[in-house]
C-alpha positions in Angstrom: 0.0 0.0 0.0 1.5 3.3 -1.1 1.7 6.2 1.4 0.0 9.4 0.5 2.5 12.1 -0.2 1.9 15.1 2.1 2.2 18.6 0.7 4.7 20.9 2.4 3.3 24.3 3.2 5.4 27.4 3.8 5.5 29.0 7.2 4.0 32.1 5.8 1.0 30.1 4.4 0.5 28.4 7.7 0.7 31.7 9.6 -1.9 33.2 7.3 -4.2 30.3 7.6 -4.1 30.5 11.4 -4.5 34.2 11.3 -7.6 34.0 9.1 -9.1 31.3 11.3 -8.8 33.5 14.4 -10.7 36.4 12.8 -14.1 37.2 14.3 -17.0 35.7 12.4 -14.9 33.2 10.6 -14.7 29.6 11.5 -11.8 27.3 11.2 -13.8 25.0 8.9 -14.6 27.9 6.6 -10.9 28.8 6.2 -10.0 25.2 5.7 -12.5 24.7 3.0 -11.4 27.9 1.2 -7.7 26.8 1.3 -8.5 23.1 0.5 -7.3 21.8 3.8 -8.8 19.9 6.7 -9.8 22.0 9.7 -7.7 19.6 11.8 -4.6 20.8 9.9 -5.3 24.4 10.9 -5.8 23.3 14.5 -2.5 21.4 14.4 -0.7 24.5 13.1 -2.3 26.7 15.8 -1.2 24.2 18.5 2.3 24.1 17.0 2.5 27.9 17.1 1.6 27.9 20.8 4.4 25.4 21.6 7.2 27.3 19.9 10.7 27.4 21.1 12.3 30.8 22.0 14.2 30.8 18.7 11.0 30.8 16.6 8.5 33.7 16.3 6.8 34.6 19.5 3.9 36.8 18.5 1.6 37.3 15.6 -0.8 40.2 15.3 -0.6 41.0 19.0 -1.2 37.4 20.2 1.8 36.1 22.2 2.6 32.5 21.2 5.8 32.3 23.3 6.5 29.1 25.2 6.7 31.0 28.5 3.2 32.5 27.9 1.8 29.2 26.9 3.1 27.5 30.0 1.7 30.2 32.2 -1.7 30.0 30.5 -1.9 26.2 31.0 -0.9 26.7 34.7 -3.6 29.4 35.2 -6.2 27.2 33.5 -5.4 24.3 35.8 -5.6 26.6 38.8 -8.9 28.1 37.6 -10.4 24.6 37.2 -9.2 23.6 40.7 -10.7 26.8 42.3 -14.0 26.3 40.5 -14.2 22.8 41.8 -13.5 24.0 45.3 -16.1 26.7 45.0 -18.7 24.1 43.9 -17.9 21.9 46.9 -18.1 24.9 49.3 -21.6 25.8 47.9 -22.8 22.3 48.4 -21.4 22.2 52.0 -22.9 25.5 52.9 -26.3 24.5 51.5 -26.1 21.3 53.6 -25.3 23.1 56.8 -27.9 25.8 56.2 -30.5 23.1 55.7 -29.5 21.3 58.9 -29.6 24.5 61.1 -33.3 25.1 60.5 
């Protein structure tokens, strides 16, 4: 079975595809269809741009894609999720104790 040959896209093309998919009112699927790509390919490129080394470009149109910023964002998202779970637990506990005091 022969392997399908993948097409190599320039970095400029990939940047433009990601940039267009992040515009308001435009979906990733629309951009992919216009460019003859799968929407997953654009998602992969976007993910790659967020995991860049310090030697590659770090920002594009005001969006910071540096590795340091990405790591901090992931840390903050984990912390936010943990705090939301704690808040839900405390709501349930306070409702339980308020019910039992009556």
